[in-house]
C-alpha positions in Angstrom: -1.6 -19.4 4.2 0.6 -16.4 4.4 -1.0 -13.0 4.0 0.8 -12.4 0.7 -1.0 -15.3 -0.9 -4.5 -14.3 0.4 -4.3 -10.7 -0.6 -2.2 -10.8 -3.8 -1.2 -12.9 -6.7 2.5 -12.9 -7.8 4.1 -13.9 -11.1 6.9 -16.2 -9.9 8.0 -17.0 -6.4 10.3 -14.0 -6.0 8.6 -11.6 -8.3 8.1 -7.9 -7.5 4.9 -7.9 -9.6 2.0 -8.1 -7.2 -1.6 -8.2 -8.3 -4.9 -7.9 -6.3 -7.0 -10.9 -5.6 -10.5 -10.0 -6.8 -12.4 -13.0 -5.5 -12.0 -16.0 -3.2 -14.5 -18.9 -3.3 -14.5 -22.1 -1.1 -16.0 -25.4 -2.1 -17.6 -28.1 0.1 -14.2 -29.9 0.3 -12.6 -27.0 2.2 -10.3 -26.1 -0.7 -10.7 -22.8 -2.5 -10.0 -20.7 -5.5 -8.5 -17.2 -5.9 -9.1 -15.0 -9.0 -6.7 -12.2 -9.6 -6.0 -9.0 -11.5 -3.0 -10.8 -13.1 -5.5 -12.9 -15.1 -4.8 -16.0 -13.1 -6.9 -18.5 -11.1 -5.4 -20.8 -8.6 -6.9 -23.6 -6.5 -5.6 -23.9 -3.0 -5.5 -26.4 -0.1 -5.9 -24.2 3.0 -4.9 -26.9 5.5 -1.6 -27.7 3.7 -1.1 -24.0 2.7 -0.3 -25.1 -0.8 -1.5 -24.5 -4.4 -3.3 -27.4 -5.9 -3.7 -26.1 -9.5 -2.5 -23.0 -11.2 -4.4 -22.0 -14.4 -2.8 -20.5 -17.4 -2.9 -16.7 -17.4 -5.8 -15.1 -19.3 -5.6 -12.0 -21.4 -7.4 -9.8 -18.8 -8.2 -9.8 -15.1 -10.4 -12.5 -13.5 -13.0 -10.5 -11.6 -15.2 -13.2 -10.1 -15.2 -17.0 -9.6 -17.6 -19.7 -8.2 -17.6 -23.5 -7.7 -20.8 -25.3 -8.3 -22.4 -26.9 -5.3 -20.7 -30.3 -6.0 -17.4 -28.6 -7.1 -17.6 -30.4 -10.4 -17.8 -27.1 -12.3 -15.9 -23.9 -11.8 -17.0 -20.6 -13.4 -14.9 -17.5 -13.7 -15.2 -14.2 -15.5 -12.5 -12.6 -17.6 -13.2 -8.9 -17.6 -11.7 -5.5 -16.8 -11.5 -5.1 -13.0 -10.8 -1.3 -12.9 -7.4 -1.9 -11.1 -5.8 0.4 -13.7 -8.6 3.1 -13.3 -10.7 4.5 -16.1 -7.6 5.1 -18.3 -7.1 1.4 -18.5 -10.6 0.6 -19.7 -11.0 -0.6 -23.3 -14.6 -0.8 -24.4 -13.5 -2.9 -27.4 -12.5 -5.8 -25.1 -15.3 -8.3 -24.5 -16.1 -9.9 -21.2 -16.2 -13.7 -21.0 -17.6 -16.2 -18.6 -15.6 -19.5 -18.7 -16.6 -22.9 -17.3 -13.9 -25.4 -16.2 -14.8 -29.0 -15.7 -13.1 -29.8 -12.4 -11.1 -33.0 -11.9 -11.1 -34.4 -8.4 -7.3 -34.2 -8.1 -7.5 -30.4 -8.7 -9.6 -29.7 -5.6 -9.1 -32.7 -3.3 -7.2 -31.7 -0.1 -3.8 -33.2 0.2 -3.2 -35.8 2.9 -2.2 -34.3 6.2 1.5 -34.6 7.0 2.7 -35.4 10.5 
């Protein structure tokens, strides 16, 4: 995977908007998830260097993420990540922990190409 995908999230392929990746978590299948300041989560196939599943953008940053041991569940937190400093903090915004029931096709590595 190119460095831009491991260290940043982008909104659109040629976008100049670049966001920090706040967390990366691998599952037992060898695929992984990234959680970003842009409010997006993506599942990736590291061997094929491709995105398996993009999630819809949340209303705030995704600060942490984890797969369950079997990768059947995926938890992530929607909360302020301090990327905008103290001036960006809004105490009225609530933090959320969300659970996604993972479908096998979302995390199963793609077949290797020759």
